[in-house]
N, C-alpha and C positions, 0 to 999 in steps of 0.2 A: 075687504080685509087686507091689511098690509102683508108684505112678504114675510116679515118677521113673525106676525101672528099666524099666518098660514103655515109657515114652517114649523112653528112651535106645536100647533095643534096637529099638524101632520106627523110630527115625531111621536106625540102622545098616542094618536090612533094607530100608527105603525107599530109602536111599542106593544100596545095591547093586542094587535093582530098577531105579532110574533109570540107574545107571551102566552096567549090563549091557544093559538094553533100549535106551537111547538111545545107548550106545556102539556097539552093533551097527548101529543105524540110521545113526549118524554115519559109521562105516567104510563102510557100504554107499553112503551119499551121496557120500563122497569118491571111491570107486571108480566110481560111476555118472557122476560129473563127467568121468571120463576117456573115457566112451563117448558122453555126451550133450553137446549144445551149450547155452550159456546160454539160448538161445531155448526149449529144451525145459523147463528149470526155470522160465523166464519164463511159459510157458503155464499151468503149475500155479499159479504165484504170482498170475497175473491172476485166476484163478477162485477163489482161496483164500477170499476174503471171502464168496462165495456158499455155499461148502461149510461154512465155519465158522458162518455164520448158520443154516444148516440143522441143524447139530449143536447149536447153542445152543437152537433151537426144540425140538429133540427132547428135550433134557435138562430144560429149563424149570425149573431149580432143584430138581428132585426129589432128585438125589443129595446135594446139600448139606443139604437138609432131613432126609433119612434119617440122614446122618452125625451131625447135631447132636442127634438124639433119644437119650435115655438108654435107652429101652426100645422094642424092636421086636417086633411080633407078626406072625404069618402073614397075617392079614387086611390089615394095613397094607402088608406087602411085596407081596402079590398085587395089591392095588389100585394100588400104585406101578408095578408091572411092566407092567400092561396100559395104564396111563395113558402110560407112557414109550413103549411100542410104538405106541400110537395116534398120539402126537405125532411119532414117527419116520416113520410112513407119511404123515402130513400134510406134514411137512417135505420129504420126497422128492417128493411130488406137486407141491408148489409149485415146487421146483427143476426138475423135469422140464418143467413148463409154461413156466418163465421162461428155459429154456436157449436158445431161438431169439433172444430179445431180447439175452441176454448175448453170444451169438455175433455178432450184428449190431453191438453196442457196440464190440467189438474188431475187427470186420471180418475175422474169421478163422473159416473153416468148421470147423476142427478143434475149436473150443471146444464146439460143440453136442454131439458124441458124447462128448468127454472129460468134460464136466460131468455128463452123464446117467449115464455109467458110474461115475465117481468118487462120485457122490451115493449109490450103493447102500450105501456104507460107513455112512451115517447110519442106515439101517434095521438093519443088522447090529449097530451099536454100541448101539442103543436096547435091545437084548435084555440087555446086560450092566450096565445102570445099577444095578439092584437088587442082584445078587450082588456087584458090586465095592464098592458102598456098604456092604453088610453086612460085608464083610471089613475095610474101612477103619474102620467103627464099632467093630469089635472089636480094632483095631490089629493085625490079622493081615497085616502087610506082607510077611512071609516067603512067605505063600501067593500074594500078588500077584506077587512076584518069580518064583516057580516057575511062574506062569501066563504072565506077559508075556515072560520071557526066551526060552523056546522059540519063542514066536510071532514075536519079533524076528528070530531066526536063520532061521526058515523063510521069512518074508516077504522078508528081505534076499536069501536065496539065490534065491528066485523072481524078484525084481527084477533081480538081476545076470545071471541066465540070459536073461531077456527082453531086457535091454540088449545083451548080447553077441550075441544073435540079430538085433539091429537093430530092436527094437520102438520105440525112441525114447521119447517121452513116456509111452507105455503102460506102460513099465517102472515108472515112478513111480506110476501108477494101480494097477498090480498089487501093488506093495509095500504100499500102505495097505489095499487090500481083503483081501489074504491075512492081514495082521496082525490086522485087525478080526475076521475069521472065526475064526482059530486062537485068539486071546486070549480070545474069548467062550467057546469050548468049554472051555478050560482053567480060566477063572475060575468057570464053573459047576461044574466038577469039584471045585475047591478049596473053593468056598463050601458045597457039600453041600446046597444049597437048590434046590427045584424049584417052579415056579409052579403054582398051582391056580386054576381059573377062578372068581374071586369079585371083586366090585367094590363098594366102599362110597363113595358120593358124599361123605358127611360127612368121611371120612378124606382124600379128595382135597382138600377145601376146607381142612382143617387143614394139609396139606402145602404147598399153594399159598399159604396165609396167610403162611407164612414164605418160601416159595420163589419166589413170583411177583415180588417186588421184586428178589431176586437174579437172576431170569431176565431182567428188563428191564435190570438193571445189566450182566449178562453180555452181552446183545445189544449194548449200547452199547460195552462193552469190546471185543467182537469186531470191531465196525465200526472202532473206533479202531486196534486192532492190525493189521487186515488192509487198511485203506484205502490205506496207502502202496504196497504192491506192486500193488494194483489200479490206482491212479492212475498209477503209473510205467509199467505195461504199456500204458495208454491214451495217455499223453502223451509219454513218453520212449522207448517201444519195449520189446519183450519182452526184449532183451538187458540193459537196465538193470534190469528187473524180475527177470530171472533171477539177476543178480549179487546184488541185494538179497536175494532169496529164499534163496540158498545161504548168504550171510553170516548171515542171520537164523537159519537152521537151526543153524549152528555156535554162535551165541550161545545159542540155545535149549538146545543140548546142555550148554554150560557151566553155564547157570542151572539146568538140570534136575538136574545132579549136585549142585550146591552150595547150591541154595535150595529147590527143590521138595520134596526129601526132608524138610527141616526143616518147611516150611510144611504139607505134607500130614499129618505126624504131630502137630504141635502143635495143629492145629485140633481134631481129635477128642479129643485128650488134655486140652486146656485147656477144651473145652466141658463137661467133667465138673467143673471147679472154677471156672467163669466168674464166680461171685459174689464171689470174694475179690480185690478190686482191688489190694491191696498185693502179693499173690502174683503176680498177672498182670503188674504193672509190673516186678517183679523178674525174672520169667521172660522177658518181652519184651525187657528191657534186655540180658539175657545173649544172647538170640537175635540181636539187632541187632549187638552187638559181635562175636560169633563169626562171623556172616555177613559183616560188613564185613572182618574180619581174614582171611577165607579167599578171598572173591570178589575183593576189590580187587587183591591181588598176582597172581592168576591172569589177570585181564584185563590188568593192566599188563605182565606178562611176555609175554602173548600179543601185545599191541600192539607191544612192542619187538622181538619175533622174527618178526613177520608175514612179512617178505620171505623169509627162508630156509624158513619153514614152508610157505608157498605154493609155493615152488620145489620143495620136496620132495614135496608131496602132489598138486599139480595140474600140468597141462600149460600151455603158453603162452597158451591161450585165456582163462585166468583171472588172468593177471598184473595186469590193470587193477584187479582187486578189492582189491589189497593196501592202498592208502591208504584206501579206503572201510572196510575191515575195522578199521583203526586208529581211525577216528572212531567206528565202531560200538561198540568196546570202551569208549570213554568214555560213550557213550549208556547202556550197560547197567550202569554202576557203581552207580547208585541203584536198580536193579531189585529187589534183595532188600528194600530198605526199603519200596518200594511194596507188595510182596506181604505183608510182615509187618504193616504198618499196616492194610491192608484185611482181613487175617485177624482182627485184633482186633475189627473191627466185626461179623464173622460170629460170633465167639465170644460177644460181648455181645448177639447177637440184633438188632442195629441194621441190618437190611436196608434200612430207610427211608433212613438216612444213606448207606449203601453206594450206593444208587441215585442219590441226590442228587450224590454225589461223582463218579460216572461221567458224569453229565450235564455237570457243570462241566468235567471233564477232556476230554470229547469236544469241547466248545467250544474249549478251548485248543489241542488237537492239530489239529483241522480248520482252525482259523484260521491257525495257523502253516504248515500244509501248503499251504494255498491260496496263500500268498505265496511259499513257498520252491520250489514245483514249477516256477515260471517261471525258475529260475536253475540247474537241473540237480541231479544226484544229490548232489553235495557239499552244496549248500544244503539239500537235504531232510534229510540226516543231521545237519547242525549245527542245523537246526530241531528235529529230534527231541531233541537234547541240551538245548536250551532248554525244550522241552516237558516233558522228564523232570524238570528242576529245578523248574519251576512246579507240575507235578502232584505232586511230592513234598511241597511245602508244603501243597497241598490235602489230600493223603492223611493227613498227619500231624497235621492241625489237631485232630481229634477225640480223638486219643490223650490229650491233656491233659485234656479234659473227662471222658473215660470212666475213665481210670486215673491221671491226674496225671502223664503222661509227655509233656512238651511237645516240639515239634520242635527247640527250641533245645537241650534236654538231649540229644536224639537226635544232633544235629549234633556236640555235644561228644564223644559216645560213639564215633561212627564216623569223624569227619574225620581223626584221627591216622593211621588205617590207609590212607586214601586219599592223604594227603600223603606218607607213607613209600613207598607204591606208585608214586607219580609219580616219585620219585627213582630207584627201581629201573627203571621204564619207560624213563627217559631214558638211563640207563647201558646198559641192554640194547640200545637202538636204536643208540647210538654204537658199542658193541663189535661188534654184528652187522654194522654197516656197514663197520667197519675190517677185519673178517674175511670180507668178501663174496667174496673170491677162493677161499675154501675151499669144499669141498662142503657143501651145505646141511645134511646130517645132522651133519657135524663141527661146523659153526657152532653148531647148536642144542645139541649135547652139551657144547660148551665154555662157552657163555654161559648156558644155562638153569639148570643146577645152581648156578652161581655167583650168579645172580640170586636164587634161592631162599634160599641161605645169607646173602646180603646183607640180604634182607628180614627174616629171623629175627634177625640180629644187630642191625639197627636197632630192631626191636621190643623186644629185650632192653635195648639202650642207653637207649631212651626209657621203659622200664618200662611198657609197654602191658599192659592187663589180660587180653587174649584167652587167652594160654597158661594162666594160672591158672584162668580160667573153664572152659576145656575140661577141665582136670584135675578141676575140682569137680563137673562133671556126669557124669563117668564113674563108674558105680556100683562100689563095692568088691565084690570076689569073695570 
């Protein structure tokens, strides 16, 4: 099968893997929100940065380094397996020791036990680094689907049962732990690989020669991504942190469906043809246009229909989240472009630039957050919007140097879809407000399909390229 066809079907399978796995998780989260208070979500949000740092330390860039290599042998895989397991144990030990200080930081006794229990996921996840990287390297995303989807269903069922029984925040802890355990078992079964006890220090040095810079970049990225709910929990309270956490999970779901699938497949696929700059530019240009064409209207329609959607899915405890959700939709519009530009650096093997950019972006995000936290959650979200715009300029800078695709060209390629989506979002909001007296589901069914048709009609009227590009990448049967 050609690389084009392999990539296309890889995107399809990866899309369904994210759609089903994250879809199940999203449904579970929505149902859990009916049993749990914002403070329960806020507790998990507050410790998320510490759990994420532990996971980042556990991975240490090994997975990306394995995916990027064209040839993998058992000695390399075994070495990477035991290195990952060792780093997972180290990460959990550090988290366990730090738990009392974290609990004192939030002045909440629950934090101690929750962080120590939730941290066990790090050790479990360390075991699946190599088999999951092996499947991704071979573009076997169908196998990842068949491994992760059942794990999502089982973990969601366990969490819902726990929440129904009154477990509170422990239902969320159980969900992540059960998913990690079950997915690890299924991934090993699908990969068909078993570790053998062998370790080669030279191979570790080779892996970390590429991976260590990505590791430091990933640590910085983790801090930037998770510092907001952590700071919110400390200075604005667990309720604000819980609202932010739930909205961020919803956004992560949308981005997972529409962006991660493309990003996860194109990285290993393009790593195999990374020396052809002209081909890379053409491919990335298509990815950016298609991503913008799909992501922008989804976020726009979501923002326009936020009020009826929240009325349908949640109880009154979450009504205050509606305007925050609308701002967050704007924050995430540029997310696909961040991911795609950073992906380019990994394909070209420029982990040094990747690390440099993460340091610059961290300075931008932390500086803006330091100021905005003093003015409440609205200010924090608008600060994130400003950060996203500035960080996009930083992320896209090296695309011109590496493949001749400047951020000005990128803006010309994706901005028409954002502008059309803004028109659709405005009309959506007006119509849903006019129809506010109708049941929420009826409101959504009347306005939503019409918004989609309007977006497609405007794309046709303005002769935008996305439809033709999507047709061009579908392989002939």
